C-alpha positions as CSV (number, residue, x, y, z in Angstrom):
1,M,7.6,1.5,15.7
2,R,5.9,-1.5,14.2
3,I,6.6,-2.8,10.7
4,F,4.8,-5.5,8.7
5,H,4.7,-7.5,5.5
6,V,1.3,-8.2,4.1
7,S,0.5,-11.4,2.2
8,E,-2.3,-13.6,1.0
9,E,-0.2,-16.6,2.1
10,D,-1.0,-17.8,5.6
11,D,2.0,-20.1,6.3
12,I,5.2,-18.1,5.8
13,Q,7.8,-19.1,8.4
14,K,10.8,-17.2,7.1
15,F,11.2,-14.3,4.8
16,H,14.3,-14.7,2.6
17,P,15.8,-11.7,0.8
18,R,14.7,-11.4,-2.9
19,I,16.3,-9.4,-5.7
20,P,14.2,-6.2,-6.2
21,T,12.3,-6.0,-9.5
22,R,12.4,-2.2,-9.4
23,K,15.1,-1.0,-11.8
24,D,16.0,2.0,-9.6
25,L,17.3,-0.4,-6.9
26,D,20.5,-2.4,-6.7
27,Q,19.8,-5.7,-8.5
28,S,22.7,-7.4,-6.8
29,I,21.3,-7.3,-3.2
30,G,18.3,-9.3,-2.1
31,L,15.9,-7.6,0.4
32,V,13.1,-8.5,2.7
33,W,10.5,-5.7,2.5
34,A,8.3,-4.3,5.3
35,V,6.1,-1.3,5.7
36,N,5.5,1.0,8.7
37,E,2.1,1.3,10.4
38,I,1.4,4.7,8.9
39,C,1.6,3.3,5.3
40,L,0.3,-0.2,6.1
41,P,-3.2,0.7,4.8
42,N,-1.7,1.0,1.3
43,F,-1.2,-2.8,1.4
44,L,-4.4,-4.0,2.9
45,T,-5.6,-5.1,-0.5
46,P,-5.1,-8.1,-2.7
47,R,-1.5,-8.2,-3.9
48,N,-2.1,-7.3,-7.6
49,C,-4.9,-4.8,-7.0
50,P,-4.0,-1.5,-8.6
51,R,-4.4,1.4,-6.2
52,V,-3.7,5.0,-5.6
53,C,-3.1,5.8,-2.0
54,F,-2.5,9.1,-0.3
55,H,-2.5,10.6,3.2
56,V,-1.6,13.7,5.1
57,G,2.1,14.4,5.5
58,P,4.0,17.2,7.3
59,N,4.0,19.4,4.2
60,T,0.4,18.8,3.1
61,S,-1.4,22.1,2.3
62,D,-4.8,23.0,3.7
63,A,-6.0,23.4,0.1
64,D,-5.1,19.7,-0.7
65,K,-6.7,18.5,2.5
66,Q,-9.9,20.3,1.6
67,T,-9.8,19.0,-2.0
68,Y,-8.9,15.4,-1.5
69,L,-9.9,14.4,2.1
70,S,-13.1,14.1,4.0
71,S,-13.2,15.7,7.5
72,S,-13.1,12.3,9.2
73,C,-10.3,10.6,7.3
74,Q,-6.6,11.5,6.8
75,H,-5.8,8.5,4.5
76,V,-7.5,7.4,1.3
77,I,-7.2,4.3,-0.9
78,V,-8.7,4.5,-4.4
79,L,-9.4,1.2,-6.2
80,E,-11.0,0.3,-9.5
81,N,-14.6,-0.9,-9.3
82,S,-13.7,-4.2,-10.9
83,W,-11.7,-5.1,-7.8
84,F,-14.6,-4.7,-5.3
85,E,-15.6,-8.4,-5.3
86,T,-12.0,-9.6,-5.0
87,M,-11.5,-7.2,-2.1
88,T,-14.5,-8.7,-0.3
89,R,-13.3,-12.3,-0.8
90,T,-9.6,-11.9,0.0
91,K,-8.1,-12.8,3.4
92,L,-4.8,-11.1,4.3
93,Y,-2.1,-11.9,6.8
94,L,0.1,-9.3,8.5
95,Y,3.5,-10.6,9.4
96,E,5.1,-8.4,12.0
97,F,8.9,-8.0,12.3
98,D,11.4,-6.7,14.8
99,A,12.1,-3.2,13.4
100,M,15.6,-3.4,14.8
101,H,16.7,-5.6,11.9
102,F,15.5,-3.2,9.2
103,K,16.6,0.1,7.8
104,L,14.5,2.8,6.2
105,Q,14.4,2.5,2.4
106,D,11.8,5.1,1.4
107,E,10.3,7.5,4.0
108,N,7.4,8.6,1.8
109,A,6.2,5.1,1.1
110,G,7.1,3.8,4.6
111,Y,9.3,1.0,3.3
112,Y,11.9,-0.7,5.4
113,V,14.3,-3.4,4.2
114,S,16.6,-6.0,5.6
115,E,19.3,-7.9,3.7
116,T,19.1,-10.9,6.0
117,T,16.5,-13.7,6.4
118,Q,13.7,-12.6,8.8
119,V,11.4,-14.7,11.1
120,P,8.2,-12.9,11.9
121,L,7.4,-12.1,15.5
122,N,3.6,-12.3,15.0
123,K,1.0,-13.1,12.3
124,I,-2.3,-11.2,12.3
125,E,-5.2,-12.5,10.2
126,I,-7.4,-10.0,8.3
127,D,-10.7,-11.6,7.2
128,H,-12.2,-8.4,5.8
129,P,-9.7,-5.9,4.4
130,I,-12.3,-3.2,3.7
131,Q,-13.6,-3.4,7.3
132,E,-10.0,-3.3,8.5
133,L,-9.4,-0.1,6.4
134,F,-12.5,1.5,7.9
135,R,-11.4,0.4,11.4
136,R,-8.1,2.3,10.7
137,Q,-10.1,5.4,9.6
138,V,-9.1,5.0,6.0
139,E,-11.5,6.2,3.3
140,V,-12.0,3.6,0.5
141,T,-13.2,4.9,-2.8
142,F,-14.0,2.8,-5.9
143,V,-13.8,4.4,-9.4
144,D,-14.0,3.2,-13.0
145,H,-10.4,4.4,-13.8
146,L,-7.4,5.2,-11.6
147,W,-5.4,7.3,-14.1
148,D,-7.0,10.7,-13.4
149,I,-6.5,10.5,-9.7
150,F,-3.0,9.0,-10.4
151,D,-2.0,12.1,-12.3
152,E,-3.7,14.6,-9.9
153,I,-2.3,13.2,-6.6
154,Q,1.3,13.4,-7.9
155,Q,0.8,17.1,-8.3
156,S,-0.5,17.5,-4.7
157,T,1.3,18.1,-1.4
158,L,-0.1,14.8,0.0
159,Q,2.1,11.8,0.6
160,W,1.2,9.2,-1.9
161,S,1.9,5.7,-3.2
162,M,0.8,4.2,-6.5
163,C,0.8,0.4,-6.3
164,R,0.5,-2.3,-9.0
165,M,-0.6,0.2,-11.7
166,R,0.4,-2.2,-14.4
167,F,-2.8,-4.1,-13.5
168,A,-5.0,-1.0,-13.8
169,R,-7.4,-0.6,-16.7
170,S,-5.4,1.1,-19.5
171,R,-5.6,4.8,-20.1
172,N,-7.0,4.0,-23.5
173,S,-9.9,2.0,-22.1
174,K,-11.2,5.2,-20.6
175,R,-11.1,7.0,-24.0
176,E,-13.0,4.1,-25.7
177,E,-16.0,4.3,-23.4
């Protein structure tokens, strides 16, 4: 198994544990975060880009596959139109870790954590994130608002991840149009 940390910073030599900002996690233990290769596409965007991500899991129904996926892709990333230019200009770096030093934190999201400082094994440069997503057979969709798909996907049998939604256009902005 391969695990990675995605960053816009190109010069990270060591990853030191940081206290999680999520309130559902222990605030007294610092963590180094990584993601598995299955869920890696969810992070091949600029850091603060709001996104709704979903892919086929072991319990995904045929009905949800037909409704939400094209025949050629089993993974989808939905982004707001306003992030298109930033997506095309952002360079990303994948820092690969030795998975032996990490433990599974969230199977659905593919998150792995370590409580100790980690030195990456490898750094991979991604010049064009959208092209990299296509190379990984991920469908990329741009929409005006994320909130409808945000609500829908949570009711589906797909495996999903909602990232940086605090940066999404507000639900109210949709009503004002």
